[in-house]
N, C-alpha and C positions, 0 to 999 in steps of 0.2 A: 250144590250146597255143601258147605264145610261141616265136618263133624268135630265135636269138641269133647274133651275129657277134663272136667273140673276136679282137681286133685286136692285131697287133704283139707276139706273145708268144713265149717260148722253148719250143718243143714238144719234149718228151723222149719218144722213141718208137723202138723197135726198134734200140737201140744208138746212136742219134744224138740230138743236140740242135741244133735249127735254128730260125731265126726265121720266123714266118709268121702267117697268119690261119686261123681255123677257123669255118666256117659250119655252124650247127645248125638243121635244119628237120625238123619232125614227129618229133622224138625221135631223129633219125639225123644222123650226121656227113655232111653233103652235099658239102662241099668243103674241101680243105686246099690253101692256095696263099698266095703273097705278094700283098698289095694287093688283096684281094677288095673289090669295090665295095659300099659300104653301100647297103642297100635300105630303103625307107621302112617296111616291115612288120617290120623286124628290130631287136631291141634290141642296141645295140653295147656291148661291154664292153672297157675298156682293159686289155689284158694285158701292157703294157710293164713291164719290170722284174720280171716274174713268170714262173714256169715252169708250163706246162700238162702234166699227167700223165694217163695213163689211170687211171680209178678203181681203187682197191685192191680186190682180191677176196680175202676172208679165208675160207680153206677149213676153219676150225675155230673155232666159237664155241659157247657155251652161253648161250642167252637165257632159259632156265628156265621157259618157258611151254609147256604148262599145268602146274599143280600146285605150282610153286615160285615163284610170282609175288611172294612177300614179298621175294625176292632181286632179281628182274629180270623184265622181260617183253619181248616182241618189239618193242613200240612204243618203250619207253625206250631199249633197247640199240641198236636200229636208228637212233634219233635221235643217240645218241652216236657211232655208226659214221659216219654221213654228215658229222658235224661234224669227224671225223678223216680224211676223204677216203676212207672205205671205202664203195663203192657197191654191193657185192654180198657176201653171206655164205652160208656153208653151216653149218647148225646141227645139233647132236648130239642123239641120241635119249634121253639119260638125264634125261628129264623125269618128271613123275608124272601118270598112269602112264607107264612106259617105252613107247617106240614099238615095240611088238611085233606090231602088226597093221596092215594096209593102211588100215583106217578111222582108226586113231589117227594114222597118217602124214598122211592127207589132212586130218584135223582141224587139224593144224598149218599146212598150206598155207592153209586157210580163214582162220585167225587172221591170218596174214601178209598175205593179200590185203586184209584190212580195215585193218591197222594198221602195216605195215612201210614205212618211208620209203626203205629200200634194197631192191635186188633180193635174192631169197632162193631157197634150196633147203634140203632137209632130208634127213638120212641115215636110212635104215631101220635100226632097231635089231635086234640079235641076242641071243638067250638060248640056253640049252641045249635049250629045248623048243619053239622056234617056227620050225623049219626050213621048213615048208610055207608059212608067211606070208612068210618072207624070200624064198623063190624066186619068189613072185608079183611081186616087184620087177623081175625080169628083163623083164617085159612093159612096164615103165615106164622103160626105160634112157634114153630121150630126155627124161624129165621129172624124174628123181631123180638127185641127184649121186652117190650110192653107198650101199654097205652098210657099217655101222660094227660092228667087233668089238672089244670090250674083252677083250684077252688078259691084262690085269691089272686088279684091282679099283680103282675110283676112286669118284667121287661117283655114287651110284645103284647098283642091284643088277643090273648087266648083265654080270658076269663070265661069259665062255664058257670053261670049262675041261674040257669033255668032248671028248676027242680025236676021237671018231667024228663029233660034230657039226661040229667045225672042218674035218675032212677033207671032209665032204659039202658044206659051204658053199663051200670053196675049189674043189672039183671042179666045181661046177655054177653058180656065180655068173657072170652074163653082163655084169655091170658092175663098176666099180671097187670093191674092198674097201679100206677105210681101217682101220688097226689102232692101238690103244693097246697098246704092247708093254712089259709088265713081268711077269716070271715070279713068280706068286703064291707058289709054294712057297719060293723064295729069300727073298722079302720076309718071309714068316712065320718062316722060320728065323733071319734076321737080327734080327727083332724079339724073338724068344724069347731069343736069345743076349745081346742088349743088356740085356734086363730082368734077366738073371741077374747083371749087373755093376753096374747103376745102379738106384737107387731111384726117381728121377724123370727122365723123358726130357724133352728140350727140342727146339726146332725144329732146332737144330744136328745132332741125331741123324737127321734126316729123310734126309739124303743117305747115311747109313751103312745105314739100313734099306732104302731103295729105291736100292740101289747100282748100280754099273756092270754088275756081273755079271747082276743081275736084268733090266736092260734088254737087254743083249747076248743072253742066252739066249732071251728071248722074241722079239726081232727075228729072230734066226737061225731059230727055229721057223717064224715067219710066212713068211720068205723060202724056206725049204725046201718049205713047202706050195705057195707060189705057183709055184716052179720045177717042182714035180711036176706041176701041172695047167696051167701057162702062164696063171695067173690074173693079172689086172691088179691089182697091190698098191701101195698108198700107205701108208707107215709115218709116223705122225704124231709130232710133237715129239721128234725125236732129241735126246738130251741128253748123250751120252757120246762120248769120243774112240774108245773101243773099237768101238762100233757102226759107225764110219765105214768100217772095212775091209770092210763088207758091201755098200757101194754103189760104183757105177762112174761115171766121167765119160768113158768111152771111146766112147759113142754119144750122139747128140743126144737131147734130151728126147723128141721125137716118136717115137723108136724104143725108148724104155725101157718095159719091162713092170713094173719095180719102181722106184718113186720114193720120195723122202724129203722130209720137211718139218722145218724148224727154226722155233722160236718166238722172238719178240723177247726174252722174259725170259731165255731160256737164252743169248742173245747179249749180254745186258746185265748180269745179276747173276751173282755167284758165291757159293759157300758162305760166303765171308768176310762176306757181307752179312746172314747170319742174326743176327749179333750186334746190329746196329742195327735190322733190320726184322722179325726174328722171324717170327711166323705170317703176316705180310703177304705173304711170298714163299713160304709153304708151298704146294707144288703137286705134282702127279703127272704125269709123272716129276719127281723132285726136281731142284732147282738144285744143281749139284755143284761140285767143286773147280775152281779157276781154269784148270788145264790143259785141262779139257774145253771151256771157253769158247773158249780159243785155238784148239783143234782144230776146233771148229764153225765159227768164222770162216774158217779156211783152206778147209774143205770147202765152205762156201757160195760162196766166191770162185772155187774151181776146179770147181764144178758137180757135186760129189758130192751136195750137198744142193740140192734143186730149187726149193723155194718157201719163203717166209717167211709165217708166220701168227701168231695170238695165243694160241689156246686160251683166249680170253676166258671167264672163269669167275667171275662175281660171287657173293659171299656177303655177308650182313649183317655189320656191324661187330661185333655181339655174337657171331656164329658164328665169326668169326676170332679173337676174344679169349678163347675157351675155352682151358683148358690144352692143351698140345701135342697129346696123343693124341686129344682131342675136337675140336680146331679143324679147321674144314673146309678142304679143299685146293683151291686155285685162286685166281686173281687177275684183276681186271678190267683190260683193256688195249686194247680195240678203238678207243677214242677217241684214243689216243696212239701207236699203233704206227707209223704213217707218220712222225709228227713225231720219234719216237725214232730211226728210221732216218735221217732228215734230219740229226739230231745227229751220226751217224756219218759222213754225207757231209761235213759241215763239218769233222770231225776228220781227214778223209782216209782213213778206214778202208775206204770203199766209194764207188763212183761213183754219181751220180744215175741214170745209165743202168742200172746193175746193180740198184739198188733197184726201178726200174720193171720190169725183167725178172723179178725174183724175187717181187714182190708183185702183179703184174698179168699180164704176158705168160705167164709159166710156169704160173701157176695156171689160166689159160684153156686152155692147151695140155694140161696134165696131166689136166684133167677134160673136155676137148673141149667147152668152153662155146661156144654158138652166138653168134658175132659180138660178142664182148666181150673186154676185156683189152688192146685196142690202140687207137691213134688212127689209124683207117683210114676212108676214104670208104666209106659203106654200112654201117658198124658203128653200134651203139647209142651214143649220146652220153653215156657214163659218163665224166665228166671232172672233174679237180680242178685248181684254180689255187692255187699255192703262192707265198707271199712269203718268200723266203729272207733278207730284210733286216729282218724284223719278229719279234723274239723273243716267245715265249709261255711263261708260267710256269703250271704246274699248281697250282691251289688249290681248296679245297672249293667255292667259289662258281662255278667254271666246269666242274666235273665233272658230266657229264650221266648217268652211270650211276645206276640207281635206288638202288644201295647207297651212293652218295655218298662213296666213298673210293677212293684209288688208292695203290699202292706208290711212285708217282712224284711224290707231293705235294711241292711246293717245288722240283722240277726245272725248269730253264729250257731250253726248246728254242730253237734259233736261228731257227726258221721258224714261220710260221702258215699254216693252211688258210684261204683267203679265200672261195672259191666251190666248191661241189660240185654237179655236174649228175648226175642219175639219169634215164636215158632221155630226155635233153634237157630235163628240168625242172630249173630252178635251185632245188634243195631247200634249200640253205644258202648264205647270203651274209653274211659279216662278222658272224656271231653271230645272224642272223635266219633263221628257218625258214619255208618255204612248205610246208605239210603237206597241201595240197589234193589232190595226185595221189600215189598210193602207188607203191611199187616193183613189179616184175614177177617172175613165176616164171621162174627160169633154165631154158633149154632146152639140150640137149646133142646134139652131132653124133656119134651112135653108131650 
């Protein structure tokens, strides 16, 4: 393993930005200081005029392996991730077959061990009938990121709508439960009502069918269950202003038992974009009216929303170009999430320190990830160098997703990712990958 010394860079960490050097040895951040002496066995990297960030940890991605590898796989999407500064990911269980057993869960870890360029963890999946298998995850609380419950239907058949099953899982889960919250009954009622008034539905109807009420009622139900049993609950992809009344910023993150995530597409797009982008931005929960985006930004900045993620969900171009009702929901984002947030840094919407907090620090704290998410001596060297003076435009030739499309095609970011370190390995450098050493399984301090 090579050792590295990043010289004279702007280190963004724990609410501060300061100039210094970072020495990486044996995969670990060995020293952070000014004017660290160059050693003959160390490769020196000039970090001047660049910012050094802790690697992004994305707590919600869909990499589609096994069973849906015509869309994506762990290798292709982890490669796209590291090119975008994402050094660790947590992947969802709605693959084929769904991750309903401990064997299927470990099968995914085996695939990642052989192919993932980023660090990885996988959620255990829940259905109405696999309670006993889900409870076995309690014994793996230090090795598995969490249990995923779809309280609204999405891609894959993982809807858990049996109240008795939900109650038992919340009562007895010993590790974090992450939920997709949309009330299925409300969705189906909205769909039926709309079909009575319109002959053909379009993508613009998506936000009407999967409306604010569907999200709020489901999130409220999850929170009530979590409060009943003091369960550690993390609600994914909050998309509405109404839901924000359910979350607090009165206690620090380390003391929260209920936390919330916002995704980059809900911070960037609004329902007005359906006219130009159509099914490209069809996703669950839906992108909604602009006032929701405004409220999400406010809640992110005042800490009612705790982390930023992607819900990276690739589908083939053919699957997205079906008529609205058949078109698959989800969009690929993991390669461009950090750069999109850097766009908002440039616009003055958010500080660079806050981006690092929400995409790295807070995710590590939320999931109790062992020695990651910060630039600290003794921590794993998951690091990203960013050039804020080098614009980057998304086009098909530089999209690394297996699906080879993005809703951000043609968009110019103000910054570029120049270097990505995973466990001290320089996996990505100015468009070139070193794939010799793979990422590691995340561990959790629980």
